[in-house]
N, C-alpha and C positions, 0 to 999 in steps of 0.2 A: 488126238488120236494119230497114230502113225499110219503110213500107207501100206499095202499089202506087200508081200515078198516079191522080190523082182524077178523077172524072167528073161533069159538069154534069147536074143531074137537073131538065131543063126549067124553069130559072129558080127552083126551089124551094129553100129554105133547106136546105142539107146538113150533115151532120156533118163537122167539120174533119178533113181528111186531110193526111197526110204525103206529098208527091210523091217519086217515086224520084230519088235524087241520082246523078248521073253522075260528079260530082266531089266532093272534099273530104269523103269519107265519115268519114275519121278525125277531121277537125276538128269535124264535126257532133256527134261523140259528147261532146265536152267539156262539162263542166258550167259554168253561168254564174256561179257563186258558190261560195265556200268552205263554204256552209252546205247544200250538196246532200246528199243521202243516200249512204251507203257504196255502193260498187260491188257489182255481183252477183258478181264475183270474191271480194271480201272476205267477202260473205255466205256463199258456199259454202264457203269456208276455214273460217270460225267453225264453220259447221254440221258440217263434217268432223271438226274437233277435238273438237266436242261429241259426236260419236258415237263417236269412239275413246275418250273418257273413259267414256262409258256402257259400252262394250264391256270396258273394262279393269275396270270396277266389276262387270260381271256383274249376279248377283241380289244382291250384297252392298250394304250400306249403310256409308257413311263415318260413323264416330262423331261425335257432337257433344256438348258439355257445356252445361249450364244451371246456374244458381246452387245447385241442390240436389245437384249432382254433385261428388265428389272430384276435385280437380285443376282446378276451374273457375277459381279465382283465378290459378293459375300459368299455365294456358293464356292467360288474358286478358293477362297481364303480358308473356309472352313472345312471343306471335303476334298480338296485338291491341292493342298498347299505344296506338295511335292513338285509340282509342275512351275517351272519358272520361264518366262519368255525373255529373248534378247532380242530387240529390234535390229533391223539390218543396219541402223546407222551406228550400232556400238562396235561394228567391226570396220577395220581400215577398208578404205575404198580399193586400196591396192591389193589386199588380200582378197577381197571379193573378185577382182578381175582375175587373178592368178588361178583361184579356185574354179571359177566358171570357165576359163578357158581350158583348165585341165579336165573338166568334166566333158566338155565338148570333144577334146582329144581322145580321151577314153572311149567315148561313144564312136567317134569316127573310125578308130582303129579296131573295132569290133571286140573290145574287152568286156562290154556289158552284155551278158547273155542270160536268157531264161533257164532256170534249173529245173531238171526233171527230178522231182522229189517223191517221196513216198508218204502217202496219207492213208491210214486205214487200209493197209495191204494193197493199195493200188497206186499207180504211177500217175502223177499229174505235173503239167507245167506250172510254174509260178506265173503270174500275171506281170510280175516285175522283172525286168532285166537287171542283173546286178553283178557286182565284182568285188572281192575282198582284198583290202589293202591293209598293210600292218607291218609289225615287227618281222624280221626275217624268221622263217620257220614257224610262224603261227598258223594256226588252222582254226576254222570255226564250223561247228556242226549244228544243223538243224534238220528235222524232218528226215532223219536217216541219210543226210547228204552232208559230207564233209567238203568245205571249200578250203582251198589252199591259197594262202595269202601271196599277192604280188607284194615284195617288199616296198615300203616307202623309203624313200632315199633321204634318210635324215642326215643331218650335218654331222652327227656323231659317226655314222656308218662310214660316210664319205672321207671324214678326216682319219678314220681308224685304217683306211685303205683295204676293206674287205673286197677283194677283187670278184668274188662271185656275186655279191650284190650290186657292186658298182657296174659291172659289165653285163648284167642279166637283161637289161632293157636298152634300146637304142635311145639317143639323147631326147628325143621327142616325148617318149613315155618316162623317161628318168624325170623330166621336167614336171611332168603332170603328176607323178608320185611325190616329188618334192614339195609341190604346192599343197597336197592333201596333208602331208606332215606338218607344213606350217599351220594349216588350219587346226590340225590336231593339238599342236602346241599352244595356240592360242586358246583353245578349250580347256586344256590342262590348266591353265593360269587362272583364266576366268571364271571356271566353275568354282573356285576355291571361295569366291564371294558368296555363292549359294550356299556352300557347306557351312559358312560361318554365319548364316542366318540372313544373308542379304537376298531374301526372295524377293524384294521389290524391285529387282532389276526391270521388271515389267512396268514399272512407273517411272524409273530414273531417267530413262531416255525419252519420255514421252509427253511432255507438256503439249506438244504440237501434234502427237500421234492419236490413234484411237484410244488409247488408255485414258487419255484426258476426258474424252466423251464418256467413256464407261463410268469414271469416277463422278462425273456430273449425274449420271443417271442414278448412281446409288445414292447420292446425296438428295435426290429429289424423290425417290420412290417411297411409298408408304412403309411404315414399320412393319405392319402386318405381312408384307411380302417377304421381308427379310426373315421374319419369324418362321414363314413356312419352309424356307431352305434350311433353317437350323433344324426345325423339327424333323425334316426329311434325314438330316445327318444323325440326329439322335435314334431315330427309328433304325437306320442301317447299322448303328452300333449295336443295338439290340439283336440284330441278326448275325453278328459276326461270329459268336460261338457256334451257332448252327452250321455256318458255311466255313468254319475255320479248316476242316479238312480239304474242301475244295480250293481254298486259296493257296494251299501248299503246291498244287499242281497246276500247270498252264493249260488253258483252254486253247484247243486247236483253232486255227485260223479258218477262214472261210474256205470250204473244199471248192465252190465253184469258181473262186478266183485263183486257185491253186496255191493259195498262201495258207499260211497257218503257224502255228507255234505249238510246241508240245511241252516237254518236261520242264517244270520249274525247279529252282534250286531249292533243295529240302533243307529243312531246319535252319533258316537264316538266322544270323546273330542279331542281337538287339541293338548293336551299334555298327555304324558304317566302318569299313576298313581304314585303319589308322595311317597318317602320313598324307602326302600329297597325292592328287590323282594322277594317274598315268594310263590314259587309254592306250591299249596295245593294238587295236584293230579299228577299222571303219568299214562298214559294209555300204557300199555305193549302189544306189537304186536308181533306175530310170523306168518311167511308165508313161505311156501315151494313151489316154482313155479313148481317143477317137479311133484307134486301131483295134480296139476290143469290141467283139461281137455283143457281149452281155456282161453288165455288172450287177450283182445282186442288191436288193435294198437291205439297208439295216434294219432288222426285224423288231427290236425291242422299243426303240425310241422315235422311229420314222425320221432318222437323221438324214437320209439320202443314199445315194448309190456309194457302196463300199469297194474300195479297191482292195483292201485287207480286212478280214473278219476280226471280230473280238480275240483278243489273246494277251497273255503275259508273254514277255520275252524270256528266252531261255539261255542256258549256259553263260550266265554272268557270275562274276565274284558277288556273292550275296551283298545286297544293300549299296552295291556300287552304282554311281550316276550314269546316265546316258546323255549324250549331247547330239542334237540333231541339227543339220544345215539343210536349209530348203531353197530350191532356186527353181522358179518357173521359166520355162522356155519355150522357143518354137519347137514343134515336132520335127522328126528327121525328114519327113516329106517337105514340110514347110521349108526346111533349112535348103534341101537339095533344089528346090525349085526357086531358090534365090530370095526367099522372103528373109530380109535382114532388118525390118522395120521395128521389130520388137526387141531384139537383143543386141544391138550394135552393128559393127562392120563386119564384112566377110573376113573371115581367117584363113589359115591354110586348109587346104582340101575341101573347099567350099563349105566349111563350118561357119557358124557365126561366132565370132569373137566378141564377148560382152565388153562394151565401152560405156564408163560413165553411168548415170543413172537411167538411161534408156533400157539398159540391160536388166533392170529390176534389181540391182545390186543395192541401191540406195532406196530412199523412201518412195520412189517413185513407182515401182512394181508392186503389184498385189498379188499374193498367192496364199495358199494355205498348206499347212504341213499336216501330214497324217500319220498315225502310227501304223507303220507297216510291219511286217514281221521282222523287225530288226530295227526298225526305225527308232522307236523310243527306247528300246532296251538293247536289243541285240539279239533277240531271240531269232528272228528270221529275216530281218532285212525290212527296210523300209519301203513304203510304196513309192510310186512315181510321183513326179511334181507337176503341179499346173499353175499357170498364170491366170490371175482373174480378169475376167473381161470387163469388170465394172471400174476398176480404179484407173485414174488418169496420171500422167507424169508429174504434175505439179499439185494436184489436189490433195487436201487433208486426208489422211488415211484413216482417221476417226469417221469422216463422212461415209467413205467407202464401206467401214464395219457397219456403221448404224443404218445406212440405206440398204445394206446387203440383204439381211433376213427379210425386210419387208418387200423387197423387190427381186428375191432370189438371188441378189448379188452374191451373198456369202456362199451360197451353193455353187457359184462358179469357181470359187476358190478351192484349193486343196485345204483339207482341214483334218485335224486330228481330233477324234472323239474319245472321251474317256468316261468310265463308269466305275462305281465301287463294285468290286467282284461279287456275284451272286446276291445282289441286293437291288430290289425293285422299288425301294422307297426313296433312296437319295436320287435327286434328279441328276441326269447326265450332264456333260458338258462338251461344248464343241468350241475349238479354237482356230479361227482362220489366221494365216500368217502371210505377210507380205513376202515378196521373193526376196530372198537374202536374209530373211529372219532366222533365228535359231530358237530352239528350246531345250530346255534341260528337265530331265526326270530324275529326281533325287529321293533321297531317303528311302523308304520302304514302298513308294508309289507303285512300283512294277509287281511287288508281291501282293499287295492289298487291292489293287486296282487293275482294270484291264483296258486297253485302248485298240482303237481300230483306226483305219485310213479312210477318209471320205474323198472320192475322187473329184477333182476340179474339171474345167472344161479344157484344159491345154495340157501339154507334156510337163513333166516335172522331174528334176534330179533330187536325190537327198543324200547326204552323206551322215551316216550314223556312227558315231563314235562311242565305243564301249570298252569296258574292262571285261574281257572275256575270260572265262574260267579255263585256264590253259594247263591245268595240272597234268592232264591227260591228252593235251591236243597240240603238242609243239613237236618239232623234228628232234630236239634234244631229248624230249621224254621218250619217244619210241626208240630212239638210237640206244639209250640206257637199258630199255627193256630187251632190246635184241642182245645187248652184251650180257644181261642176266641170263638169258635162256642159253645162248652159246657158251656159257662158262660151263655148262654141263656136257659139253662135247669135248671129249679127248681124241687127239690124233698122234699115233705113234710116230716119232721123229724119224724113226729108221725105216720102218715098213709102210707107213701112210695109212695104216688100219685105223678106222675111227671106232670108237666105243663112247658109252654113256659112263660119266664119272659116278653118278648117283642113281640108285634105282628106287629111292625113297618116294612113296606115292605122292607126297606134298611136292616134292621138287619136279616129279614128272608132270603133275597137274599144272604146275606154274608154267612149265615150258611149254606145254600144249596150249594153254590158254594164251600165252604170248604168240605162239604160232598162228592161232587164229586171229588175235588181234591185229597182227601185222598183214595177214591176208586181206581180211574183211573190213578193217577201219583204216587201212592205209593204201594198199596196193589196188584193191577193186574200187575203192573209193575215187582214187585218183585217175584210173583209167576208164571209169564209168563216164567221166566227164570228158572223154575223147582226147583229141591231140590239142584241145583249144589252148592249154596253157603254153605249150610250147611255141604257139604262133606269136605270141607278144612277150613272153618272159620264159627264159630258160632256167630260172633259179632252181626249179624243183627237179630238173632233169637228172642231174647227178646223184642227189640223195635217193631219188626213187629206184634209181639202179642199184644203189649200194644196198637199199632195203630188200630189194628182190634177191639180191645175192644171199642176204642173211636168212631170208625166207627159205631159199633152196636148201640151205644147211640144216634149217629146221625140218624140212622134209625128210633128210638124211636121218635126222634124230628120231622122227616117228618110225622110219623104217626100222631103226636099230631097236626100238622099244617093242615093234611088232615081233622081231626076231626073238627077243627075250621071252615075250609072252608065249610064243609058239614053241618055245624050247621046253621038251618035256622034263629036262634035268632041273628046271627052276624050281626053287623051294614053293610048295603048293599055296601057302598062305600068301606069300608076297605075289606070288603069280596072280592070284586072283585079284588083289588089289591093283596090281599093274593093268590087268584086262579091264577091269572096271573103268579105270582112268582112261585107258585108250578108247574104250567104246563110246564113252561120252564125248570125248574130243572128236572122234571121227565121225560120229552121228551129227554133232553140231556143224562140223565142217562140210559133210555132204548136203545138209540142209541148206546151208547158207550159200554154197556153190550154186545149187539149184535155183534158188532165189535170184541170185546175181545173173544166172544164165538167162532166166525168163524176164528180168529187167531189161537186159541188154537186147533181147529180142522182141520186145514188146512192140505193139503197133505205133505207140508215140515215139520210141526211140527210132523206129525206122523212118520217121519223117525228118529227121535232122541231117544237115548236110554231112559229108564225109569227115570233115575236119571237127565236127562237134559230135559225131555219133559215138555212143559208148562202145567201148571195147571189152570184150570178155577176156580179161588179162588178170592173172596168168592163166593159160589155157595150153594144154599139150595133148598129143596124141597117145593112145595106148602103147605105141611102138617106139616112144621117144627113149633113146638111150641114155640120155643125160638126166632123165627124172627117175628117182628111186621108187616113187609110188605112182599109181595111175591117177588120173583126174577123177575118174568114177570110182569112188570107194566102197560101192555097194558089196561087192564080193568080199573084200576084206572085212568089212563090218559083219557080214554073215559068218565068216570063219571065226571071228572074235567071239560073236554070239553063241555059236555051237560049241566053242571051247568052254565058255562060262556054264553053258547048259549041262555040259558033261562033269563039271567040277561038283 
């Protein structure tokens, strides 16, 4: 329902209000872009199914298996075959060192920050600090938040001499971005093996690893136990039809952790995208569980403390894989205090530069990877990373895994938990990782399964590489949209008078939708994250200035449309159509401006330091001579409403 009619408070600036609409109520409810959050009906339906699931469970827990449990390998192969593990020893040691040094550099320079995201109409901080790196001009959107990528300095970009990209960061950050690009290149090549059916990379590296121990357990386990796992899989298949609808949308992550995931990719294809894999972004995540006051227990299986709740990852190219690099490390506090015993020698700025196996890059470290909101897929970023307190520098990793669950050792590791979506019959699976291990999520695993991140005892980095759905999320895309809208603006070369080329309702509606998209999906998204981008990377500064100039021209176009609508000489039939189009656009604009104002002034936003605090931009006063329309559109909306009422 809409709010009541506005009141003028003696000329004083008032809170934006939504006037009562006499007409077009159904049209005013539509979303201005495909990126809007799910409807309330969808949220209610999801919560209803979750309640039904919990009621069916009662006080019981669904079983789950870890590497030390009989039947683990069989369950992995039968129900989680899209998950592939890459031991740390599969990556070159020199690459480990460069990547880990880059992660410390990004943390030291303040590039990893907690996001203020939107979950169920309220703002929450993510428990994970993160940064987005990727191809120049890429963005990644989750939980009503758009992240703007720091361009990684690939060899191709540097050789092409793209000055804006090459000079956007200082040499220290450029080297860090280049290291992450090198890791991305490794993943692009290595994951081809998984796509070709080489899912046994979790075996290939490991006759001396924990996988060898797991295989021994499987060979020795009773056949009845294997049968139980298979039966669970069959029962899960029987539930697939019932839950097919829910598998098409992603479950939100844990509210208490500030994580989550929302919209899933609709109608995924039956086959993976053809051609070689090309990850276009990586979402870097850092988390230190010792600095968090509370982590919620995993509710269905009793897996332990969750850093990120159950979710699918969002905004990916359908059936595209995700690659995740996990690195356990000392916390910032330990690093500042000079604790260099766990991750190598002291590097620049008091950070710990990982050196050799003592850094956890090789077989020595023990850690676990978890599926955070973006970790496994890219929905929202991965969770932080932790180092296992049970592993030794030279011991067999299999021993650490085997002894882990029995002695709570595995729970000291960071782990990724997986389950078949909306299935209480198939056992869940937890996978602890050594520091420096990687895992791949391939095929339709992200669509049919959900994953969570289970916190370890120490801090953790993760780099989650994905093929983000960028059809509407790149700078090139929004620049083309601006060109499309501004093509309807004509300026007389002699007089400078501006006018609209076409007054067709379809054209006008498209222009106004682009206007809203630029303001709410780009400008306000960018400035809501404060000045933090410009502190360490200036790549987006010039493009956002140009977008704001284009947006100002669109404000002029809206003013021109208002003039036509209020012109009594306009043909009545066309005038009504134009007025309806204008009212819809202005009502959406007014509502979203108020929402963004509220978010910028929220109590959580006020806790941020000035360089990170949200900016309510664009914003202008009522007497700004450079702006053709006021910021508060309530009076104009009322005028258009009255006009339609008289028609």
